[in-house]
C-alpha positions as CSV (number, residue, x, y, z in Angstrom):
1,M,-32.1,-69.3,-211.7
2,M,-30.7,-71.2,-208.8
3,A,-32.7,-73.6,-206.6
4,S,-31.3,-71.8,-203.6
5,A,-34.0,-69.1,-204.1
6,I,-36.3,-71.4,-202.2
7,A,-35.7,-71.4,-198.5
8,A,-35.4,-74.8,-196.8
9,T,-38.2,-75.3,-194.3
10,P,-39.1,-78.3,-192.1
11,A,-41.7,-80.6,-193.5
12,L,-44.9,-81.2,-191.7
13,A,-46.7,-84.5,-191.8
14,G,-50.2,-83.2,-191.9
15,P,-52.1,-81.5,-189.2
16,P,-51.0,-81.5,-185.5
17,A,-52.6,-84.0,-183.2
18,G,-56.0,-82.6,-182.0
19,Y,-56.3,-80.1,-184.8
20,Y,-59.8,-81.5,-185.8
21,K,-61.1,-82.4,-182.4
22,S,-63.8,-79.7,-182.5
23,L,-65.4,-81.3,-185.6
24,E,-66.2,-84.7,-184.0
25,G,-69.8,-85.6,-183.8
26,K,-71.2,-82.7,-185.7
27,S,-73.2,-82.9,-188.9
28,D,-74.6,-80.7,-191.8
29,K,-74.7,-77.0,-190.9
30,D,-73.2,-77.5,-187.4
31,L,-70.3,-79.3,-189.0
32,K,-69.8,-76.5,-191.6
33,D,-70.0,-73.9,-188.9
34,A,-67.4,-75.7,-186.9
35,I,-65.0,-75.9,-189.8
36,Q,-65.4,-72.2,-190.3
37,T,-64.7,-71.5,-186.6
38,L,-61.6,-73.7,-186.8
39,A,-60.1,-72.6,-190.2
40,A,-61.1,-68.9,-190.4
41,P,-58.7,-67.4,-187.8
42,H,-55.4,-67.2,-189.6
43,T,-52.5,-64.8,-190.0
44,V,-53.6,-62.3,-192.7
45,H,-50.7,-61.0,-194.8
46,S,-50.6,-57.9,-197.0
47,Y,-51.4,-58.4,-200.6
48,S,-48.0,-56.9,-201.6
49,S,-46.1,-59.6,-199.5
50,L,-47.7,-62.6,-201.2
51,W,-44.8,-63.3,-203.6
52,Y,-42.6,-63.9,-200.6
53,Y,-45.0,-66.8,-199.7
54,F,-45.5,-68.2,-203.2
55,Y,-41.8,-69.0,-203.1
56,E,-42.7,-71.3,-200.2
57,T,-46.1,-72.7,-201.4
58,D,-45.6,-73.2,-205.2
59,P,-42.2,-74.5,-206.2
60,M,-42.0,-77.6,-208.4
61,P,-40.9,-80.5,-206.3
62,D,-38.4,-81.9,-208.8
63,N,-37.1,-78.4,-209.6
64,P,-37.6,-75.9,-206.8
65,A,-36.3,-73.1,-209.0
66,Q,-39.4,-73.5,-211.2
67,V,-42.9,-72.2,-210.4
68,W,-45.7,-74.7,-210.3
69,D,-48.4,-73.1,-212.6
70,M,-51.8,-74.7,-212.5
71,Y,-53.1,-72.6,-215.4
72,S,-50.7,-73.3,-218.3
73,N,-47.8,-75.4,-219.6
74,N,-45.5,-72.4,-219.8
75,T,-42.3,-72.6,-217.8
76,Y,-41.6,-69.9,-215.2
77,F,-38.7,-69.6,-212.8
78,W,-38.4,-67.8,-209.5
79,G,-36.1,-64.7,-209.2
80,T,-35.1,-63.0,-206.1
81,R,-37.3,-64.1,-203.2
82,G,-40.3,-61.8,-203.0
83,D,-40.1,-60.5,-206.6
84,A,-43.0,-61.0,-208.9
85,V,-42.4,-63.5,-211.7
86,S,-42.6,-61.9,-215.1
87,G,-45.6,-63.1,-217.1
88,M,-47.5,-64.3,-214.0
89,N,-50.2,-62.8,-211.7
90,K,-51.3,-63.3,-208.2
91,E,-54.5,-65.3,-209.1
92,H,-57.6,-65.4,-206.9
93,S,-58.8,-68.9,-208.0
94,F,-62.0,-68.0,-206.2
95,P,-62.7,-64.7,-207.9
96,K,-62.5,-61.7,-205.7
97,G,-65.2,-59.9,-207.6
98,W,-67.7,-62.3,-206.2
99,W,-67.6,-60.6,-202.8
100,G,-66.4,-57.2,-204.0
101,G,-62.6,-57.7,-203.4
102,Y,-60.8,-55.7,-200.8
103,T,-63.1,-53.1,-199.0
104,E,-63.3,-51.6,-195.6
105,K,-66.5,-53.5,-195.0
106,Q,-65.3,-57.0,-195.7
107,G,-63.0,-59.0,-197.8
108,Y,-59.3,-58.6,-196.9
109,D,-59.0,-61.9,-195.2
110,A,-60.2,-63.7,-198.3
111,Y,-58.4,-61.2,-200.6
112,T,-55.0,-62.4,-199.4
113,D,-55.8,-66.0,-198.3
114,L,-53.1,-68.3,-199.6
115,N,-55.4,-71.3,-199.7
116,H,-56.9,-69.9,-202.9
117,L,-54.3,-67.5,-204.1
118,M,-51.5,-68.8,-206.3
119,P,-49.1,-67.7,-209.1
120,S,-50.8,-68.0,-212.5
121,D,-49.9,-67.5,-216.1
122,A,-51.1,-63.9,-216.8
123,T,-52.9,-64.7,-220.1
124,A,-54.8,-67.6,-218.6
125,N,-55.7,-65.5,-215.6
126,N,-57.0,-62.8,-217.8
127,R,-59.1,-65.1,-219.9
128,K,-60.5,-66.9,-216.8
129,S,-61.7,-63.6,-215.6
130,N,-64.4,-64.0,-212.8
131,F,-66.2,-66.8,-214.6
132,P,-67.4,-69.7,-212.4
133,L,-65.9,-73.2,-212.5
134,G,-67.7,-75.6,-214.9
135,E,-67.5,-77.8,-217.9
136,V,-67.1,-76.2,-221.4
137,Y,-69.5,-77.3,-224.1
138,G,-68.3,-77.4,-227.7
139,T,-65.3,-75.5,-228.9
140,P,-63.7,-73.3,-226.2
141,S,-63.1,-69.6,-226.8
142,F,-59.7,-70.1,-225.0
143,D,-57.7,-73.3,-224.6
144,N,-54.0,-73.4,-223.8
145,G,-53.9,-77.1,-223.1
146,V,-54.4,-76.7,-219.3
147,S,-57.1,-74.0,-219.0
148,K,-60.3,-73.8,-221.0
149,V,-62.9,-71.0,-221.1
150,G,-66.1,-71.4,-223.1
151,T,-69.9,-71.9,-223.1
152,P,-71.1,-74.0,-220.1
153,K,-72.7,-77.3,-220.5
154,T,-76.5,-77.3,-220.1
155,G,-77.5,-76.8,-216.5
156,Q,-74.1,-75.3,-215.5
157,G,-72.8,-71.8,-215.1
158,G,-75.6,-70.3,-213.1
159,G,-76.5,-67.8,-215.8
160,A,-72.9,-66.9,-216.7
161,S,-72.1,-66.7,-220.4
162,K,-68.8,-68.7,-219.9
163,V,-67.2,-71.1,-217.4
164,F,-63.6,-71.8,-216.6
165,E,-62.6,-75.5,-216.8
166,P,-59.2,-76.5,-215.4
167,D,-57.2,-79.5,-216.5
168,D,-58.4,-82.9,-215.3
169,Q,-55.4,-83.2,-213.0
170,Y,-56.4,-80.1,-211.1
171,K,-60.2,-80.3,-211.1
172,G,-60.2,-81.9,-207.6
173,D,-57.7,-79.2,-206.4
174,F,-60.1,-76.4,-207.5
175,A,-63.1,-78.2,-206.0
176,R,-61.5,-78.6,-202.6
177,T,-60.4,-74.9,-202.8
178,Y,-64.0,-73.9,-203.4
179,F,-65.2,-76.1,-200.6
180,Y,-62.8,-74.2,-198.3
181,M,-63.8,-70.8,-199.5
182,A,-67.6,-71.6,-199.4
183,T,-67.1,-72.6,-195.8
184,V,-64.5,-70.2,-194.3
185,Y,-66.2,-67.1,-195.9
186,Q,-69.8,-68.4,-195.8
187,D,-70.8,-65.2,-194.0
188,Y,-69.8,-62.9,-196.9
189,E,-72.3,-61.0,-198.9
190,W,-71.9,-62.3,-202.4
191,K,-72.1,-59.7,-205.2
192,T,-72.0,-62.3,-208.0
193,T,-74.2,-65.4,-207.5
194,W,-73.4,-67.7,-210.4
195,Q,-71.8,-70.3,-208.2
196,V,-72.5,-69.1,-204.6
197,S,-75.4,-67.4,-203.0
198,N,-76.6,-66.4,-199.5
199,Q,-80.2,-67.4,-200.3
200,L,-82.0,-70.0,-202.4
201,D,-84.6,-69.0,-204.9
202,N,-87.4,-69.4,-202.3
203,G,-85.7,-66.9,-200.0
204,N,-84.5,-69.3,-197.4
205,E,-80.9,-69.1,-196.2
206,N,-78.5,-71.2,-198.3
207,W,-76.2,-72.5,-195.6
208,L,-74.6,-74.7,-198.2
209,T,-73.3,-71.5,-199.9
210,L,-72.7,-73.3,-203.2
211,N,-75.6,-73.4,-205.7
212,P,-77.1,-76.8,-206.6
213,W,-75.6,-77.0,-210.1
214,S,-72.2,-76.1,-208.6
215,I,-72.4,-78.8,-205.9
216,D,-73.0,-81.4,-208.6
217,V,-69.9,-80.4,-210.6
218,L,-67.5,-79.9,-207.7
219,V,-68.5,-83.1,-205.9
220,K,-68.0,-85.0,-209.1
221,W,-64.6,-83.4,-209.6
222,A,-63.5,-84.1,-206.0
223,R,-64.4,-87.7,-206.4
224,E,-62.7,-88.2,-209.7
225,D,-59.6,-86.3,-208.9
226,T,-58.6,-87.3,-205.4
227,V,-56.1,-85.5,-203.2
228,S,-52.6,-85.4,-204.7
229,E,-49.2,-85.1,-203.1
230,K,-49.1,-81.5,-204.6
231,E,-52.1,-80.5,-202.6
232,I,-50.8,-82.1,-199.4
233,A,-47.4,-80.4,-199.7
234,R,-49.0,-77.0,-200.5
235,N,-51.5,-77.4,-197.6
236,D,-48.5,-77.9,-195.2
237,A,-46.7,-74.9,-196.7
238,V,-49.7,-72.7,-196.3
239,F,-50.0,-73.9,-192.7
240,R,-46.4,-72.8,-192.1
241,C,-47.2,-69.4,-193.7
242,Q,-50.6,-68.4,-192.3
243,N,-51.4,-70.9,-189.6
244,N,-54.5,-72.5,-191.0
245,R,-55.2,-75.5,-193.2
246,N,-57.7,-76.6,-195.8
247,P,-59.6,-79.4,-194.0
248,F,-61.0,-80.7,-197.3
249,I,-57.5,-81.7,-198.3
250,D,-56.6,-83.2,-194.9
251,D,-59.8,-85.3,-195.0
252,P,-60.7,-86.1,-198.7
253,L,-64.2,-87.3,-197.5
254,L,-65.1,-84.3,-195.4
255,F,-67.0,-82.7,-198.2
256,E,-69.3,-85.7,-198.4
257,Y,-70.7,-84.8,-195.0
258,I,-71.8,-81.4,-196.2
259,W,-72.5,-81.7,-199.9
260,G,-72.2,-85.4,-200.7
261,N,-73.5,-88.8,-199.8
262,R,-72.8,-88.6,-196.0
263,T,-75.1,-85.7,-195.2
264,G,-77.0,-86.2,-192.0
265,Q,-74.3,-88.3,-190.6
266,A,-72.3,-87.3,-187.5
267,Y,-68.6,-86.6,-188.5
268,D,-66.1,-89.2,-187.3
269,S,-62.5,-88.5,-188.3
270,S,-61.7,-92.3,-187.9
271,H,-64.2,-93.1,-190.7
272,G,-63.1,-95.7,-193.2
273,G,-62.1,-95.1,-196.8
274,T,-59.6,-92.4,-196.2
275,V,-56.5,-91.4,-194.2
276,N,-57.5,-90.4,-190.7
277,P,-56.9,-86.6,-190.8
278,D,-56.4,-86.4,-187.0
279,P,-53.5,-88.5,-185.7
280,G,-55.1,-89.0,-182.3
281,P,-55.2,-86.3,-179.7
282,T,-53.8,-87.3,-176.3
283,E,-54.4,-85.8,-172.9
284,D,-50.9,-84.3,-172.9
285,P,-50.4,-80.6,-173.3
286,Q,-50.2,-79.6,-177.0
287,L,-49.6,-76.5,-179.0
288,I,-51.7,-76.9,-182.2
289,T,-50.7,-73.6,-183.8
290,P,-48.2,-72.3,-184.5
291,T,-45.9,-75.2,-185.1
292,Q,-42.2,-75.6,-185.4
293,G,-41.2,-74.2,-188.8
294,T,-43.9,-71.5,-189.0
295,L,-42.7,-68.6,-191.1
296,L,-43.9,-65.0,-190.5
297,D,-42.8,-62.7,-193.3
298,F,-43.8,-59.1,-193.2
299,G,-42.7,-58.5,-196.7
300,D,-41.7,-54.9,-197.6
301,V,-42.3,-52.2,-195.1
302,H,-41.3,-48.6,-195.5
303,L,-39.2,-46.8,-192.9
304,G,-41.3,-44.9,-190.5
305,Q,-44.2,-47.3,-190.7
306,T,-45.4,-49.9,-188.2
307,T,-46.9,-53.1,-189.5
308,V,-48.8,-55.7,-187.5
309,R,-49.5,-59.4,-188.1
310,T,-51.7,-61.6,-185.9
311,L,-50.5,-65.1,-185.0
312,Y,-53.2,-67.4,-183.6
313,V,-52.0,-69.4,-180.7
314,K,-54.1,-72.5,-180.1
315,G,-53.5,-75.4,-177.7
316,L,-55.0,-78.3,-175.8
317,N,-54.7,-79.5,-172.2
318,L,-52.2,-76.8,-171.2
319,T,-51.4,-76.9,-167.5
320,S,-50.3,-73.3,-167.1
321,D,-50.0,-70.0,-169.0
322,L,-47.7,-69.8,-172.1
323,K,-44.6,-67.6,-172.3
324,V,-43.6,-65.7,-175.4
325,Q,-40.2,-64.2,-176.1
326,L,-38.6,-62.4,-179.0
327,Y,-34.9,-62.9,-179.4
328,R,-31.8,-63.1,-181.7
329,Y,-30.8,-60.9,-184.7
330,D,-32.9,-57.8,-185.0
331,Y,-35.5,-58.6,-182.4
332,T,-35.6,-55.1,-181.1
333,M,-37.4,-54.0,-184.2
334,F,-40.3,-56.4,-183.4
335,S,-42.6,-56.4,-180.4
336,V,-45.5,-58.2,-178.8
337,P,-48.1,-56.7,-176.4
338,T,-47.5,-59.4,-173.8
339,N,-45.0,-62.0,-172.7
340,T,-47.6,-64.2,-171.0
341,I,-50.7,-65.7,-172.6
342,D,-53.6,-67.0,-170.5
343,R,-54.0,-70.8,-171.1
344,N,-57.8,-70.4,-171.0
345,Q,-57.6,-68.1,-174.1
346,V,-55.3,-70.5,-175.9
347,C,-57.4,-73.6,-175.3
348,T,-60.3,-72.4,-177.5
349,D,-61.4,-73.2,-181.0
350,E,-60.3,-69.7,-182.1
351,G,-57.1,-69.5,-180.1
352,Y,-55.4,-66.4,-178.8
353,P,-54.7,-63.6,-181.3
354,L,-51.1,-62.6,-180.6
355,E,-50.2,-59.4,-182.4
356,I,-46.6,-59.0,-183.6
357,S,-45.5,-55.5,-184.6
358,Y,-42.6,-54.6,-186.9
359,T,-41.3,-51.0,-186.6
360,P,-38.0,-50.8,-188.5
361,T,-35.4,-48.3,-187.5
362,A,-33.1,-48.9,-190.5
363,V,-33.4,-49.8,-194.1
364,G,-32.5,-53.4,-195.0
365,E,-33.5,-57.0,-194.3
366,H,-34.4,-57.9,-190.7
367,K,-35.2,-61.1,-188.9
368,A,-35.9,-62.5,-185.4
369,K,-37.1,-65.5,-183.6
370,L,-40.3,-65.8,-181.5
371,L,-40.2,-68.5,-178.8
372,I,-43.4,-70.0,-177.3
373,L,-42.9,-72.2,-174.2
374,G,-44.5,-73.3,-170.9
375,G,-48.0,-74.6,-170.4
376,G,-46.6,-78.0,-169.7
377,L,-45.3,-78.4,-173.2
378,V,-42.2,-80.6,-173.8
379,G,-39.7,-78.2,-175.2
380,S,-40.6,-75.0,-177.1
381,V,-41.8,-73.8,-180.5
382,G,-39.8,-71.4,-182.5
383,I,-41.2,-69.1,-185.2
384,E,-39.0,-67.5,-187.8
385,I,-39.7,-63.8,-188.5
386,K,-38.5,-61.9,-191.6
387,A,-39.1,-58.4,-192.9
388,R,-37.6,-55.9,-195.3
389,C,-37.5,-52.2,-194.7
390,N,-37.4,-49.8,-197.7
391,E,-36.9,-46.1,-197.9
392,P,-39.7,-43.9,-196.5
393,A,-43.0,-44.3,-198.3
394,Y,-43.7,-42.0,-201.3
395,V,-47.0,-41.3,-203.0
396,V,-47.8,-43.8,-205.8
397,V,-50.3,-42.1,-208.1
398,G,-53.1,-44.6,-208.9
399,D,-52.4,-46.9,-206.0
400,L,-56.0,-47.1,-204.8
401,N,-55.6,-50.2,-202.6
402,D,-52.4,-49.0,-200.9
403,D,-50.2,-52.0,-201.9
404,F,-47.5,-49.7,-203.4
405,D,-48.2,-51.0,-206.9
406,V,-50.5,-49.8,-209.7
407,D,-52.2,-52.7,-211.5
408,I,-55.4,-54.3,-212.6
409,D,-56.7,-54.4,-209.0
410,D,-56.7,-50.6,-208.9
411,V,-58.5,-50.6,-212.3
412,N,-61.2,-52.7,-210.8
413,I,-61.6,-50.4,-207.8
414,L,-61.8,-47.4,-210.0
415,M,-64.3,-49.0,-212.3
416,N,-66.6,-49.9,-209.3
417,I,-66.4,-46.2,-208.2
418,I,-67.3,-44.9,-211.7
419,L,-70.2,-47.4,-211.9
420,G,-71.5,-46.2,-208.5
421,H,-71.1,-49.5,-206.7
422,D,-70.9,-48.9,-202.9
423,L,-68.3,-51.4,-201.8
424,G,-67.1,-49.5,-198.8
425,Y,-63.9,-48.1,-200.2
426,S,-62.1,-45.5,-198.1
427,F,-59.3,-43.3,-199.4
428,N,-56.8,-41.0,-198.0
429,E,-55.3,-37.9,-199.8
430,E,-52.6,-40.0,-201.4
431,S,-54.9,-42.6,-202.8
432,N,-57.5,-40.3,-204.1
433,P,-59.3,-41.9,-207.2
434,D,-59.7,-38.4,-208.7
435,L,-56.4,-38.8,-210.5
436,N,-56.6,-35.7,-212.6
437,G,-57.9,-33.5,-209.9
438,D,-60.9,-32.2,-211.7
439,G,-63.3,-32.9,-208.9
440,V,-65.1,-35.8,-210.4
441,V,-64.2,-39.5,-210.8
442,D,-64.9,-40.6,-214.4
443,I,-63.6,-42.2,-217.6
444,D,-60.8,-39.5,-217.8
445,D,-59.4,-40.9,-214.6
446,M,-59.6,-44.4,-215.9
447,N,-57.7,-43.4,-219.1
448,L,-55.0,-41.8,-216.9
449,L,-54.8,-44.9,-214.7
450,I,-54.4,-47.2,-217.7
451,N,-51.7,-45.0,-219.1
452,I,-49.9,-45.1,-215.7
453,I,-49.9,-48.9,-215.8
454,L,-48.8,-49.1,-219.4
455,N,-45.9,-46.8,-218.8
456,K,-44.6,-48.3,-215.5
């Protein structure tokens, strides 16, 4: 495969000036809440478009044609941009089953969040299952030289029969990912509480989200395996793709203020012992997000459909309203609801949610530019927009989550339905889980779905 499969994008040197201003002076729960307010608003992509973004976030630095796999030593190469890599899965490093996956009630933001989703060796992903992170005791039941699964050490696992232990070089990576997920999605109702919970045993709210044994393990891993160049590069790439960052990568000591040895202390981004994550906000007008080089890729959309993505526009010290303009290439297939954004809505922690719509009028690849200017900014910020339009949608039997694919995610949904778990699923006529049309959803439908997958 050729390295040209990876698109060249401008490199970012960490977060923009002022990005972490809202965290200053806060401590404990107030600090964790402020991190959530800052990092939670992001561009949410469709699950089916994630392979387009993996090509941005997970190439090997010395060989961009190769996939960086944190789960095995197997060698995988990218194909055509957006195509799934054979032998790999879209892995939720923070298991989606812990909050119920994608439902109408909650979960889609986390279900597609690139901060914890990455390409993974399929076998390792399968053996990892939804087990918590931890340290394996004795002989593992699975060990491929990078990933281990087995009985947890005493005091770990939270009652799970097995834990997943990553390689030493990635333990800090996983710890910081879990810090992010336990903060940004702290309001979720956890279905599985081995590693996270909404309440402690005495019934009080667990604002820490992580369970005590889990905190011990993850804090240890974060200290022993410090932030790597890989994490920094991936964090910047995710920022380009979905407009938010993992603060626990930008500031390797941030976790200490919530779960570690700096609890009770007011956060100061200029603290000693680490790189200052905020390069010093000024009083000048600034656009914090999006930044130059941001990529908005709609992925595959069928002719006759309209798809919407939300881009969060955040700024500081703006002197006037912002102007937005679509231009170049196929810009007429894209639209925004306004060409002017109130500076008072932009200069907030959440930012202004600018909705961008894609309504293709012809099959093929389409692109455009979105320009943001004004507000007293020096120059303008350009966002690259891409999309692909396919033939009109057709019914995909067994596609229960409407991602135009039939896979293990649909099996999990069907299993929850058969078991009677009310996870808020809503189905239209095309995605009816009663696959054989006998009026009941049962094991016969499961057998039919598995056969569909095996014969794809």
